[in-house]
C-alpha positions in Angstrom: 0.0 0.0 0.0 1.3 3.4 -0.9 1.4 5.8 1.9 0.6 9.2 0.8 2.2 11.9 2.9 0.3 14.8 4.4 2.1 17.1 2.1 0.8 15.2 -0.9 -2.7 15.5 0.3 -2.3 19.1 1.3 -0.9 19.9 -2.2 -4.3 19.0 -3.7 -6.3 20.9 -1.2 -4.1 24.0 -1.0 -3.5 24.4 -4.7 -6.8 23.4 -6.3 -7.2 25.5 -9.4 -9.9 28.2 -9.3 -13.3 26.7 -10.2 -12.0 23.1 -10.3 -14.2 21.8 -7.5 -17.1 24.3 -7.6 -20.6 23.6 -8.8 -20.1 24.7 -12.4 -17.0 22.5 -12.9 -18.8 19.5 -11.3 -21.9 20.0 -13.3 -19.9 20.2 -16.5 -18.2 16.9 -15.8 -19.5 14.4 -18.4 -21.6 11.5 -17.1 -19.2 9.1 -18.7 -16.6 9.9 -16.0 -15.8 6.7 -14.1 -17.7 6.5 -10.8 -14.7 4.9 -9.0 -11.1 6.0 -8.6 -8.5 5.1 -11.2 -5.4 3.5 -9.6 -2.3 4.7 -11.4 1.5 4.2 -10.8 3.2 7.4 -9.9 6.9 8.1 -9.9 8.4 10.1 -7.1 9.4 13.6 -8.2 7.5 13.4 -11.5 5.0 16.2 -12.2 1.5 15.3 -13.2 -1.6 17.3 -14.3 -4.8 15.8 -12.9 -8.0 16.5 -15.0 -10.4 18.5 -12.9 -13.1 19.0 -15.5 -13.8 15.3 -16.4 -13.6 15.8 -20.2 -10.1 14.4 -20.7 -9.9 11.2 -22.8 -6.7 10.3 -20.8 -8.4 10.1 -17.4 -7.3 10.8 -14.7 -4.8 13.0 -16.4 -5.4 16.2 -18.4 -5.3 16.1 -22.2 -6.2 19.8 -22.7 -9.9 19.1 -23.3 -10.9 21.8 -20.7 -9.8 24.5 -23.1 -12.9 24.0 -25.2 -15.2 21.8 -23.1 -14.9 23.6 -19.8 -13.3 27.0 -20.2 -12.1 28.5 -16.9 -11.3 25.1 -15.4 -7.6 24.2 -15.1 -5.9 20.9 -14.3 -4.4 20.4 -10.9 -0.7 20.1 -11.2 1.1 18.0 -8.5 4.3 16.2 -7.9 4.3 12.7 -6.6 6.1 12.3 -3.3 6.6 8.5 -3.6 6.8 5.7 -6.2 3.7 3.4 -6.2 0.1 3.0 -6.9 -2.3 5.8 -6.0 -6.1 6.1 -6.3 -6.8 9.2 -8.2 -10.3 10.6 -8.3 -12.2 10.1 -11.5 -15.6 11.5 -10.5 -14.2 14.9 -9.7 -16.1 15.2 -6.4 -13.2 14.5 -4.1 -12.5 17.0 -1.3 -8.8 16.0 -1.4 -7.8 16.4 -5.1 -6.2 14.6 -6.9 -6.7 11.7 -4.6 -10.0 9.8 -4.1 -11.6 10.3 -0.8 -14.7 8.1 -1.4 -17.0 11.0 -2.5 -18.2 8.8 -5.4 -19.9 6.5 -3.0 -21.9 9.4 -1.4 -23.0 10.6 -4.9 -24.0 7.1 -6.0 -26.2 6.7 -2.8 -27.9 10.0 -3.4 -28.5 9.2 -7.1 -29.8 5.7 -6.5 -33.6 5.4 -6.8 -35.4 4.3 -3.6 -35.9 0.6 -3.2 -39.2 -1.2 -3.4 -41.6 -0.5 -0.5 -42.7 -3.4 1.6 
């Protein structure tokens, strides 16, 4: 299990791009965005650009699609602190970008239709 340092998590919260996690950015995320995290291999010291709009075809990383599909939204740039697998958010609802915090489960529960009544 990769241990993510507090600095790595802080980097996501402290440097989130303007508009990346606000209502308009979330509502513009395509419904085709995966509902679960994407586990990727990160290399210590390497810089990455996490897609914050949900339109990238190279999820969870940015491919520049935000320029036309979500103007005003920018990718979150971060540097991996350690080598290893990391669960990066794909639903774009995380409160600790770019890492998954389980927010996709909350959204799925809210969106699920009520079960049959006894």
